[in-house]
C-alpha positions as CSV (number, residue, x, y, z in Angstrom):
1,M,0.0,0.0,0.0
2,P,1.3,3.5,-0.8
3,L,2.4,5.6,2.2
4,A,0.2,8.5,1.1
5,Q,-2.9,9.0,-1.0
6,P,-2.3,11.7,-3.7
7,Q,-5.0,14.1,-4.7
8,I,-5.8,15.4,-8.2
9,A,-3.4,18.3,-8.9
10,P,-5.1,21.7,-8.5
11,E,-5.0,24.0,-11.5
12,K,-3.5,26.8,-9.3
13,L,-1.3,26.0,-6.4
14,I,-2.3,29.1,-4.4
15,D,-6.1,29.0,-3.7
16,S,-8.7,31.8,-3.5
17,D,-7.7,32.4,0.1
18,G,-4.1,33.2,-0.8
19,Q,-2.8,29.9,0.7
20,P,-1.1,26.9,-0.9
21,H,-2.7,23.5,-1.5
22,Y,-0.6,21.0,0.4
23,G,0.0,17.4,-0.2
24,L,1.0,14.9,-2.9
25,F,-0.7,15.3,-6.3
26,D,-1.5,13.2,-9.3
27,G,-0.6,15.3,-12.4
28,V,0.9,18.7,-12.9
29,V,-0.1,22.0,-11.3
30,N,-0.8,24.4,-14.2
31,S,0.1,27.6,-12.4
32,L,1.8,28.3,-9.1
33,N,-0.2,31.5,-8.9
34,V,2.5,33.1,-6.6
35,K,1.0,36.6,-7.0
36,A,-2.1,35.5,-5.1
37,F,0.0,34.2,-2.1
38,K,-0.7,36.0,1.1
39,Y,2.7,36.2,2.7
40,Y,3.1,37.0,6.4
41,N,6.2,37.4,8.5
42,E,7.1,35.4,11.6
43,M,5.0,37.7,13.8
44,D,1.9,37.2,11.5
45,K,2.1,40.7,10.0
46,P,1.7,41.1,6.2
47,A,5.2,40.9,4.6
48,S,6.3,43.8,2.5
49,I,6.2,43.7,-1.3
50,L,10.0,43.6,-1.4
51,A,10.2,40.7,1.1
52,K,7.6,38.7,-0.9
53,Y,9.7,39.2,-4.0
54,L,13.1,38.5,-2.5
55,D,12.1,35.5,-0.4
56,F,10.8,33.5,-3.4
57,K,13.4,31.1,-4.7
58,Q,13.3,28.7,-7.7
59,F,15.5,26.3,-9.6
60,Q,15.2,23.8,-12.4
61,F,17.5,20.9,-13.2
62,V,17.8,18.3,-15.9
63,S,20.1,15.2,-15.9
64,I,20.7,13.1,-19.0
65,V,22.5,9.8,-19.1
66,T,23.8,8.2,-22.3
67,Q,26.1,5.3,-22.9
68,R,29.1,7.6,-22.9
69,Y,28.2,10.8,-21.2
70,I,26.2,12.3,-18.3
71,L,24.9,15.9,-18.7
72,G,23.8,18.1,-15.8
73,L,22.0,21.4,-16.5
74,A,20.7,23.8,-13.8
75,I,19.3,27.3,-13.5
76,A,18.6,28.8,-10.1
77,D,17.2,32.2,-9.2
78,I,17.6,33.4,-5.7
79,R,16.6,37.0,-6.6
80,Y,19.9,38.5,-5.5
81,A,21.6,36.5,-8.3
82,A,20.9,33.7,-10.7
83,S,23.4,30.9,-11.0
84,S,23.5,28.3,-13.8
85,F,25.7,25.5,-15.0
86,C,26.0,22.9,-17.7
87,Y,28.5,20.1,-17.1
88,L,29.5,17.2,-19.3
89,Y,30.9,14.1,-17.7
90,D,32.8,11.6,-19.9
91,I,32.1,8.2,-18.2
92,K,35.1,6.3,-19.8
93,A,37.6,9.0,-19.1
94,N,36.2,10.1,-15.7
95,R,36.5,13.7,-16.8
96,M,34.2,16.6,-16.3
97,V,34.0,19.9,-18.1
98,E,31.5,22.7,-17.5
99,S,30.1,26.1,-18.5
100,A,28.8,28.3,-15.7
101,W,27.0,31.6,-15.4
102,L,26.5,34.0,-12.5
103,R,24.0,36.8,-13.2
104,P,23.6,39.6,-10.5
105,L,19.9,40.2,-9.8
106,G,19.1,37.5,-12.4
107,I,19.7,39.8,-15.3
108,G,19.9,37.8,-18.5
109,C,18.4,34.7,-16.9
110,Q,14.8,33.4,-17.3
111,L,12.9,30.7,-15.5
112,S,9.6,29.2,-16.1
113,H,7.0,30.3,-13.6
114,S,4.8,27.2,-14.4
115,P,5.7,23.5,-14.2
116,F,3.2,22.9,-17.1
117,E,4.1,25.6,-19.6
118,G,7.0,28.0,-19.9
119,K,10.7,28.5,-20.7
120,A,13.9,28.7,-18.7
121,K,17.0,30.0,-20.4
122,V,20.5,31.3,-19.7
123,G,23.3,32.6,-22.0
124,S,23.5,34.4,-25.3
125,S,22.0,33.5,-28.7
126,A,25.3,31.8,-29.6
127,H,26.1,30.2,-26.2
128,H,23.1,29.1,-24.2
129,F,20.8,26.3,-23.0
130,E,17.1,26.3,-22.3
131,F,14.3,24.2,-20.9
132,D,11.1,24.6,-22.8
133,I,8.0,23.1,-21.1
134,V,5.1,22.4,-23.4
135,D,1.9,20.8,-21.9
136,G,4.0,19.4,-19.1
137,C,6.6,17.9,-21.5
138,W,10.2,19.1,-21.1
139,H,12.3,20.0,-24.1
140,V,16.1,20.7,-23.7
141,N,17.9,22.8,-26.2
142,I,21.7,23.3,-25.9
143,Q,24.0,25.5,-28.0
144,L,27.4,25.4,-26.5
145,T,30.9,25.0,-27.8
146,N,31.1,21.3,-27.6
147,I,27.4,20.4,-27.1
148,Q,24.5,20.9,-29.4
149,A,21.1,19.4,-28.6
150,K,17.4,19.5,-29.4
151,L,15.9,16.9,-27.1
152,K,12.5,15.9,-25.8
153,L,12.0,14.0,-22.5
154,L,9.2,11.4,-22.8
155,A,7.5,9.6,-20.0
156,P,5.9,6.2,-20.6
157,P,2.1,6.3,-21.2
158,L,0.2,7.1,-17.9
159,S,3.4,7.6,-16.0
160,L,3.0,10.3,-13.3
161,P,5.7,12.6,-11.9
162,L,6.3,13.3,-8.3
163,S,4.4,16.5,-7.5
164,L,3.9,17.9,-4.0
165,C,3.7,21.0,-1.9
166,T,4.7,21.0,1.8
167,P,4.8,23.7,4.5
168,T,8.4,25.1,4.9
169,G,9.5,26.7,8.2
170,Y,6.9,28.9,9.9
171,N,5.5,30.9,7.0
172,G,6.8,29.3,3.8
173,W,6.0,26.5,1.3
174,T,7.9,24.5,-1.3
175,Y,6.5,23.0,-4.5
176,T,8.5,20.2,-6.0
177,Q,7.9,18.3,-9.2
178,K,10.3,15.6,-10.5
179,H,10.2,12.7,-12.9
180,N,12.9,10.1,-13.5
181,A,13.6,7.4,-16.0
182,L,12.3,9.4,-18.9
183,A,13.2,8.4,-22.5
184,V,15.2,10.9,-24.6
185,T,14.5,11.6,-28.3
186,G,15.9,14.1,-30.7
187,Q,19.5,15.0,-31.6
188,L,22.5,15.3,-29.3
189,T,26.0,16.1,-30.7
190,I,29.1,16.2,-28.4
191,H,32.5,17.2,-29.8
192,Q,31.0,17.1,-33.3
193,E,30.0,13.5,-32.8
194,P,26.3,12.5,-32.9
195,Q,25.3,10.5,-29.9
196,P,22.9,7.5,-29.9
197,L,19.9,8.0,-27.7
198,Q,18.2,4.5,-27.8
199,N,19.1,3.7,-24.2
200,A,19.4,7.3,-22.9
201,L,17.4,8.3,-19.9
202,A,16.7,11.6,-18.2
203,S,15.1,13.3,-15.2
204,Y,14.0,16.8,-14.4
205,D,13.5,18.8,-11.2
206,F,11.2,21.9,-10.9
207,S,11.3,23.4,-7.4
208,A,10.0,26.7,-6.2
209,G,8.7,28.5,-3.1
210,Y,9.4,30.3,0.1
211,M,12.2,28.1,1.4
212,R,14.0,28.5,4.7
213,E,16.6,31.3,4.8
214,K,19.2,28.6,5.6
215,T,18.4,25.5,3.6
216,A,20.3,22.2,3.4
217,W,19.6,18.9,1.7
218,R,21.0,15.6,0.7
219,W,19.7,14.1,-2.5
220,A,20.1,11.0,-4.7
221,S,18.9,10.4,-8.2
222,L,19.0,7.4,-10.5
223,N,18.1,6.9,-14.2
224,A,19.1,3.4,-15.3
225,M,18.3,0.7,-17.9
226,T,18.3,-2.7,-16.2
227,P,17.2,-6.2,-17.1
228,Q,13.9,-5.4,-15.3
229,G,13.4,-2.3,-17.5
230,A,13.9,1.5,-17.0
231,I,14.1,2.4,-13.4
232,G,14.7,5.6,-11.5
233,F,14.4,7.1,-8.1
234,N,14.5,10.4,-6.3
235,L,15.5,10.4,-2.6
236,A,16.0,13.5,-0.5
237,A,16.2,14.8,3.0
238,G,16.1,18.4,4.2
239,V,13.4,20.3,2.3
240,N,10.0,18.5,1.7
241,E,9.5,16.7,4.9
242,T,6.5,18.3,6.6
243,G,3.7,15.6,6.4
244,N,5.0,14.1,3.1
245,T,8.4,13.4,1.5
246,E,9.6,13.5,-2.1
247,N,10.9,10.0,-2.1
248,V,9.7,8.1,-5.2
249,F,10.7,5.0,-7.2
250,W,9.7,4.5,-10.9
251,V,9.8,1.2,-12.7
252,N,8.9,1.4,-16.4
253,G,6.8,4.4,-15.6
254,Q,5.0,3.0,-12.6
255,R,5.4,5.3,-9.6
256,Y,5.9,4.0,-6.0
257,F,6.1,6.3,-3.0
258,L,8.8,5.6,-0.4
259,G,9.4,6.4,3.3
260,A,11.7,9.0,4.7
261,A,15.3,8.7,3.5
262,N,18.5,8.4,5.5
263,F,21.9,9.4,4.2
264,H,25.1,8.3,5.9
265,F,28.3,9.6,4.5
266,N,31.4,11.7,5.4
267,R,31.3,15.0,3.4
268,H,35.0,15.5,4.2
269,I,36.0,12.4,2.1
270,S,35.3,13.3,-1.5
271,D,35.7,9.7,-2.9
272,G,33.9,7.9,0.0
273,F,30.8,5.8,0.1
274,W,27.2,6.8,0.8
275,Q,24.8,4.5,2.5
276,I,21.2,5.4,1.6
277,S,18.1,3.8,3.0
278,T,14.4,4.5,3.7
279,N,12.5,4.0,7.0
280,D,10.1,1.6,5.3
281,G,12.9,-0.8,4.6
282,R,12.3,-0.6,0.8
283,V,15.6,1.1,-0.2
284,D,19.0,-0.1,0.8
285,V,21.8,1.1,-1.6
286,I,25.4,2.1,-1.5
287,F,26.8,4.9,-3.6
288,R,30.4,5.1,-4.6
289,S,31.5,8.5,-5.9
290,L,33.7,8.9,-9.0
291,N,33.7,12.7,-9.6
292,C,32.2,15.8,-8.2
293,R,31.0,19.2,-9.4
294,K,31.7,21.7,-6.6
295,E,30.8,25.4,-6.0
296,K,31.5,27.6,-3.0
297,L,30.3,31.2,-2.5
298,N,30.5,33.2,0.7
299,L,29.3,36.8,0.5
300,G,28.1,36.9,4.1
301,F,24.4,37.4,3.5
302,I,24.5,34.8,0.6
303,K,26.3,31.5,1.0
304,N,26.4,28.5,-1.2
305,N,28.2,25.2,-0.6
306,F,27.3,22.8,-3.3
307,R,28.6,19.4,-4.1
308,Q,27.0,17.1,-6.7
309,Y,28.6,13.7,-7.1
310,I,28.6,11.3,-10.0
311,G,29.1,7.6,-9.1
312,Y,27.8,4.1,-9.0
313,F,24.7,2.8,-7.1
314,S,24.4,-0.8,-6.0
315,G,21.7,-2.4,-3.8
316,V,18.1,-3.1,-3.8
317,V,14.8,-1.2,-4.1
318,I,11.4,-2.9,-3.4
319,G,8.2,-2.0,-5.1
320,D,4.7,-1.8,-3.6
321,D,4.1,-5.4,-4.8
322,G,7.1,-6.7,-2.9
323,V,9.2,-7.3,-6.1
324,K,12.9,-6.6,-5.5
325,Y,14.8,-4.6,-8.1
326,Q,18.5,-5.2,-8.0
327,I,20.8,-2.2,-8.8
328,N,24.3,-3.3,-9.9
329,N,26.8,-0.5,-10.5
330,Q,24.4,1.9,-12.1
331,L,25.5,5.5,-12.7
332,G,23.6,8.2,-10.8
333,L,23.9,11.4,-8.8
334,T,24.0,12.4,-5.1
335,E,24.2,15.9,-3.7
336,D,25.2,17.6,-0.5
337,H,24.1,21.3,-0.4
338,F,23.9,24.2,2.0
339,A,22.5,27.5,1.0
340,K,21.9,30.8,2.8
341,W,19.7,33.0,0.6
């Protein structure tokens, strides 16, 4: 039995009373409707227009796994600045290269305000990447020195994303929408060489809301082709944990909710092992890191300590029906992140 019963996704996240719909959803929220949110401070006084604007944060991320490469693309807007990156990881060579952008006040950076329809983009006409969301389907377009792509991320028929909103801190909320083990179609060229996409898989992350001023999370993500089919999971601890969690497992498009996640690792050992499990006993995996994308920024009122690891997962995940899915040295991601924003 699932741990929680999702409700049909509301058309607008913020209701007519100016408050969010909370819970797990089936489907995609068409509009966050942030303008309608009645934001109060910690003493229950209406927040200023400036505070309502500055306290809203959002980020969007896509991971693509092919036989030879892993791509990670992210755009984050924390109002004071927008930060973006695109990294390319060569699996065989264990080598990572990246392009990165930092835009003061978010100038020159665009994010979609809707998880159903909209565009996120960073860079110039000659050097950029973008996420174009059309009827809930994600398109990824890349025009960089060594990467050119026009891709579409496709879910299996009737497959549902993780979609939820939870209270955050005293007066905030966080909406998160994620989908793993998506097929990839289109064209991808790396170093002037077209890449086969028959076995490529992808995932996306759309997160937005009034998050804690000091936010930290641990995260694990998998997109893998296995003898049992296309499997993926999203496991996290630190943000969406008020009443519900964002822990989900997909098998050939079928979505299974999981219990709270536990992450055991030593952040001071970059090439160490992570032990990741869930309280319901249905996840027990080990992650062995190979490479890491790091970023540190300390401006006093803004701090960012970001580490995203690429490595191998091994272990077992159990579906609602009790079937065990073995994971043997499948490439995926983990993340250890602190932000003050």
